[in-house]
C-alpha positions in Angstrom: 67.2 109.7 32.2 67.5 113.3 32.5 68.6 115.8 29.8 72.0 116.1 31.4 72.4 112.3 31.4 71.6 112.4 27.7 74.0 115.1 27.0 76.8 113.4 28.8 76.1 110.1 26.8 76.3 112.2 23.8 79.6 113.8 24.6 81.1 110.3 25.7 80.1 109.0 22.2 81.7 112.0 20.3 85.0 111.8 22.2 85.3 107.9 22.1 84.5 108.0 18.3 87.2 110.6 17.6 89.8 109.1 19.9 89.8 111.9 22.4 90.9 111.2 25.9 90.4 114.0 28.5 91.3 114.2 32.2 88.6 114.7 34.7 89.1 118.4 34.9 89.2 118.8 31.1 85.9 116.8 30.9 84.3 119.0 33.6 85.3 122.0 31.6 83.8 120.5 28.4 80.4 119.9 30.3 80.6 123.4 31.7 80.8 124.9 28.2 78.0 122.8 26.7 75.7 123.6 29.8 76.3 127.3 29.1 76.6 127.6 25.4 74.8 124.6 23.7 75.5 121.2 22.2 78.8 120.0 21.1 79.8 118.7 17.6 83.1 117.5 16.1 84.4 119.5 13.4 85.1 117.2 10.3 87.1 119.6 8.2 84.2 121.4 6.3 82.4 124.4 7.1 79.5 124.2 9.6 77.1 125.6 7.1 74.7 127.7 9.4 76.1 129.6 12.3 76.6 127.1 15.0 75.9 128.0 18.6 77.4 125.9 21.1 80.7 124.0 21.3 82.9 122.8 18.2 85.6 120.3 19.0 88.4 120.4 16.6 90.7 117.3 16.6 92.7 117.9 13.2 94.6 120.9 12.2 93.1 123.2 9.5 94.5 124.8 6.6 94.6 128.6 6.7 91.5 128.8 4.5 89.9 126.1 6.6 90.5 128.0 9.8 89.2 131.3 8.3 85.9 129.3 7.2 85.4 127.8 10.4 85.9 131.1 12.3 83.4 132.8 10.1 80.9 130.0 10.6 80.9 130.2 14.4 78.1 132.0 16.2 79.2 134.8 18.4 78.0 132.9 21.5 80.0 129.8 20.9 83.3 128.2 21.7 86.1 126.0 20.0 87.6 123.2 22.0 91.0 121.7 21.0 91.8 118.5 22.8 95.4 118.4 21.5 96.3 122.0 22.2 99.9 121.4 22.6 100.4 120.8 18.9 101.8 123.8 17.2 99.7 122.9 14.1 96.7 124.4 15.8 98.3 127.8 16.4 97.0 129.6 13.3 93.4 128.7 14.2 94.0 129.9 17.7 95.4 133.1 16.5 91.9 133.9 14.9 90.0 133.4 18.0 90.1 134.9 21.6 91.9 132.6 24.1 89.5 131.7 26.9 91.5 129.0 28.7 93.9 126.2 29.0 94.0 123.0 31.0 97.4 121.2 31.3 98.1 117.5 30.8 98.1 114.9 33.4 98.6 111.0 33.2 95.0 110.3 32.8 94.8 113.0 30.1 98.2 113.6 28.5 97.3 116.5 26.4 96.9 120.2 26.8 93.2 121.2 26.3 92.6 124.7 24.7 89.2 126.5 24.5 88.5 130.0 23.0 85.9 131.8 20.8 84.9 135.1 19.5 83.9 137.1 22.7 83.7 136.7 26.3 80.1 138.0 26.5 78.3 134.6 26.7 80.5 133.7 29.5 80.3 136.8 31.4 76.7 137.3 31.5 73.3 135.4 31.7 71.5 133.1 34.1 74.7 131.3 35.1 76.5 134.5 36.2 76.5 134.8 40.0 77.3 138.1 42.1 77.3 136.1 45.5 80.3 133.8 45.1 83.2 134.1 47.7 86.0 136.5 46.6 88.6 138.5 48.4 90.4 141.2 46.6 94.0 141.6 47.9 96.6 144.4 47.1 99.9 145.7 48.3 102.1 148.5 47.6 105.4 150.0 48.9 104.9 152.0 52.1 107.0 154.8 50.7 104.0 155.6 48.3 101.9 156.5 51.3 98.4 155.4 52.4 96.7 157.4 49.8 98.2 155.3 47.0 95.4 152.6 47.4 92.5 154.8 48.6 90.6 154.8 45.3 90.7 151.1 45.1 89.6 150.6 48.8 86.9 153.1 48.2 85.7 151.2 45.2 85.7 147.8 46.8 83.7 149.3 49.9 81.2 150.6 47.4 80.8 147.2 45.6 80.6 145.4 48.8 83.5 143.1 48.0 85.8 141.9 50.9 89.5 143.2 50.6 92.9 143.3 52.2 95.3 146.0 51.3 98.7 146.1 52.8 101.7 148.6 52.8 104.9 146.6 52.4 108.3 147.7 53.5 110.4 147.8 50.4 113.4 149.3 48.9 112.2 152.5 47.3 108.7 152.9 45.9 108.7 149.7 43.9 107.9 146.1 45.1 109.9 143.2 43.6 108.3 139.9 42.4 109.5 138.4 45.7 107.6 140.9 47.7 104.5 140.2 45.7 104.8 136.5 45.8 105.4 136.6 49.6 102.3 138.8 50.1 100.2 136.3 48.1 101.4 133.3 50.1 100.4 135.1 53.4 97.0 135.9 52.0 96.4 132.4 51.0 97.1 131.2 54.5 95.1 133.9 56.3 91.9 133.9 54.1 89.5 131.2 53.1 88.1 132.8 50.0 89.6 132.7 46.3 91.9 135.7 45.9 92.0 138.3 43.3 95.3 140.3 43.3 94.9 143.9 41.9 97.7 146.5 41.8 97.0 149.2 44.3 96.7 152.1 41.9 94.2 150.5 39.5 90.7 151.9 39.0 87.6 149.6 39.2 84.8 150.6 36.9 82.6 147.6 37.9 82.6 144.7 40.2 85.5 142.3 39.1 83.4 139.2 39.4 84.2 137.3 36.1 87.1 135.2 37.6 85.0 133.8 40.5 82.4 132.7 37.9 84.9 130.6 35.8 85.5 127.7 38.3 89.3 127.6 37.5 92.6 127.2 39.2 94.2 130.5 38.1 93.1 133.4 35.9 95.5 135.8 34.5 95.8 138.4 31.6 98.3 138.0 28.7 99.3 141.4 27.7 99.7 141.6 23.8 98.4 137.9 23.9 101.9 136.6 25.1 103.2 138.3 28.2 101.7 137.3 31.6 101.0 140.2 33.9 100.9 139.9 37.7 98.9 143.2 38.0 95.7 141.1 37.9 95.8 137.6 39.3 93.0 135.3 40.4 93.8 132.2 42.3 90.9 129.7 43.3 91.1 127.5 46.5 92.4 124.5 44.9 95.6 122.4 45.4 96.8 123.3 41.8 96.5 127.1 42.6 98.4 126.6 45.8 101.2 124.8 44.0 101.4 127.7 41.4 101.8 130.2 44.3 104.5 128.0 45.9 106.4 127.7 42.5 106.0 131.7 41.9 107.3 132.3 45.4 110.3 129.9 45.0 111.3 131.3 41.5 110.9 134.9 42.8 113.2 134.3 45.7 115.7 132.8 43.5 115.6 135.6 40.8 114.7 138.8 42.6 115.9 141.1 39.8 113.6 139.7 37.3 110.2 141.4 36.9 107.1 139.7 38.3 105.3 139.0 34.9 107.9 136.8 33.6 108.4 134.8 36.8 104.7 134.2 37.0 104.9 132.8 33.5 107.8 130.5 34.4 105.8 129.4 37.5 102.8 128.7 35.1 105.0 126.7 32.8 106.3 124.5 35.6 103.0 123.9 37.4 100.9 123.3 34.2 103.4 120.6 33.1 103.1 118.8 36.5 99.4 119.1 37.3 96.2 119.5 35.2 96.3 123.3 35.9 93.2 125.1 34.8 94.1 128.5 33.5 91.6 131.2 32.2 93.1 134.0 30.1 91.4 137.1 31.3 90.0 139.5 28.8 91.5 143.0 28.2 88.7 144.5 30.3 90.5 143.1 33.4 93.8 144.6 32.3 92.7 147.8 30.5 95.3 150.6 30.0 94.3 154.1 31.1 93.7 155.0 27.5 90.6 152.8 27.4 88.7 155.1 29.9 86.1 157.1 28.2 86.1 155.1 25.0 83.5 152.4 24.0 85.9 149.7 25.1 84.4 147.7 28.0 86.5 148.1 31.1 86.5 146.3 34.6 90.0 146.8 36.0 92.0 149.9 34.6 95.8 149.8 35.2 98.0 152.9 35.5 99.5 152.0 31.9 99.7 154.2 29.0 99.9 152.7 25.5 100.1 148.9 24.6 103.8 148.4 24.8 105.2 145.3 26.4 105.1 145.4 30.2 108.6 143.9 30.6 111.7 146.2 30.8 113.6 144.1 28.1 111.8 143.8 24.9 114.0 140.9 23.8 113.9 138.9 26.9 111.0 136.6 26.1 111.4 136.2 22.4 112.0 132.5 22.6 108.7 131.9 24.3 106.3 134.4 22.6 105.1 132.0 19.9 104.0 129.4 22.4 102.4 131.8 24.8 100.4 133.4 22.0 99.0 130.0 21.4 98.4 129.3 25.4 100.9 126.5 25.4 104.2 125.5 26.7 107.1 125.9 24.0 109.6 123.3 23.0 112.0 124.6 25.4 109.8 123.8 28.3 108.6 120.3 29.4 105.0 119.8 28.1 104.3 117.1 30.8 106.2 115.9 33.9 105.2 112.7 35.4 106.7 111.2 38.5 106.9 107.4 39.3 106.8 105.4 42.5 110.5 104.4 41.9 112.7 105.4 44.9 115.0 107.2 42.5 116.0 110.8 41.9 117.0 110.0 38.3 114.9 111.4 35.6 114.5 110.9 31.8 113.8 113.6 29.3 112.0 112.5 26.2 112.4 114.9 23.2 109.8 114.3 20.5 111.4 115.8 17.2 109.9 116.4 13.8 106.6 117.7 15.4 106.3 120.5 12.8 106.2 118.0 9.9 104.1 115.2 11.5 100.5 114.2 11.5 98.5 115.5 14.4 97.2 112.0 15.3 100.6 110.5 15.1 101.8 113.1 17.5 98.8 112.5 20.0 99.3 108.7 19.7 103.0 109.0 20.4 102.4 111.3 23.6 99.9 108.7 24.9 102.4 106.0 24.0 105.3 107.7 26.0 103.1 108.4 29.1 101.6 105.0 29.1 104.9 103.1 28.9 106.2 105.2 31.6 103.1 104.5 33.8 103.5 100.8 33.1 107.2 100.5 33.7 109.3 103.5 34.4 112.5 101.4 34.2 113.5 102.8 37.6 113.3 106.5 36.6 111.8 108.8 39.3 110.6 111.1 36.7 109.6 111.6 33.0 109.8 115.1 31.3 108.4 115.1 27.8 109.2 118.1 25.4 107.8 118.7 21.9 110.4 120.3 19.8 109.3 121.5 16.2 112.8 123.0 15.3 116.4 122.3 15.9 116.9 125.1 18.2 114.1 123.8 20.4 116.0 120.4 20.4 119.2 122.0 21.4 117.7 124.0 24.2 115.8 121.1 25.6 119.1 118.8 25.5 120.9 121.6 27.3 118.4 121.9 30.0 118.2 118.1 30.4 121.8 117.9 30.6 122.2 120.6 33.2 119.8 118.4 35.3 121.7 115.5 34.7 118.6 113.7 33.1 119.1 111.0 30.6 117.9 111.9 27.2 115.7 109.8 24.8 115.0 111.4 21.3 112.1 110.1 19.4 109.9 111.0 16.3 106.1 110.8 16.4 106.0 108.1 13.6 108.0 105.6 15.6 106.4 102.6 17.3 107.3 102.5 21.0 107.4 99.3 22.9 105.8 99.0 26.2 109.1 98.3 28.0 110.5 101.5 26.5 112.0 102.9 29.6 113.1 99.7 31.0 115.1 99.0 28.0 116.4 102.5 27.8 117.7 102.2 31.5 119.5 99.0 30.7 120.8 100.5 27.4 124.6 100.3 27.0 124.8 103.1 24.5 127.5 105.6 25.1 126.6 109.0 26.6 123.5 110.1 28.1 121.6 110.7 24.8 120.0 108.0 22.7 118.3 108.7 19.4 115.7 106.0 18.5 115.8 105.1 14.9 113.5 103.0 12.7 109.8 102.2 13.6 110.4 100.4 16.7 
């Protein structure tokens, strides 16, 4: 038996003993982290003692003091993995660390997996870091700006020996819309076989931007101020999930041409990650550095023509409802956490709203999510689609109900502590209750 086999067996035991079920892509990421950083352990609610170098899997939320102690006990070159990353109870711990990545839920792993740590250094250097991976940098700009607008970027890429395509786009005025960018990315995806790294044409490169290609993910993007996704730097791998994200971005951008590109890529991300196990890496500040970082000790790779650290969006209040969840790298209560389709020849959908999330035990919530998805997979009751939303607060419940009602979905409201029957959706479909909303009461 090889050492890799032994490590895999050890991980299997750790996960099974803690009741953790991961999808295939989530397990691959865990194996990837262990291979690069060191062995995995389960955090049991006490400090680690000596500085742990490796992977710490956290399955239960920590108090404020507990989170502080865990963070202090981590070695710089380590990572924390949260298998139930959709639960808001883990948000405080996440806020103390750097977001590295998120993998969305799927039927075989119905939870969001979050991973993060102190610094990117261990994952951006070392023996595993390669400089020969396929990559094409793509960029576009409004033709009214003139050919010189992208010359510095072209010169830098030529000097680094990185393949690139830069195009001038006929646009109204000197600014591209989200639809222009999304259409350009669709064309680049069809024309080129390599993973694509979109960089704004007026950016300055201080070193080869090779980190995204080394991360083996579907999409990599930066969250400005830890919450607002930016389309100034966007990496998409050659995966079906990445192609779906691009299609969703293009569709939404065509439908809402006046909304800025960063918000629309956020909405495309939310939609795609609820339907697929989309693997996202949250790029470090060095890949979205403002011009003020040049000439300072801050590490820079891609420097954008930005001054200050204000929000990128033109309306500072536009995204208030989603900031909390995006700072925690997860979908909010107003979004569906997971969307599952059935084989039933029906366009009818059911929205399950899980209330009381903020006041429930983490294991109860995890078990309830698995019970809902398992029941739907076993017997969809004739519904063509399940949409599950976690709602910590009453305003989240109201927003989720409004969205479901506008889509003509039937609505089932449950609490994590309730026992759900295996024929949940069959019984719900046959229910004679008045209206489209049914609130489950009691334990079963």
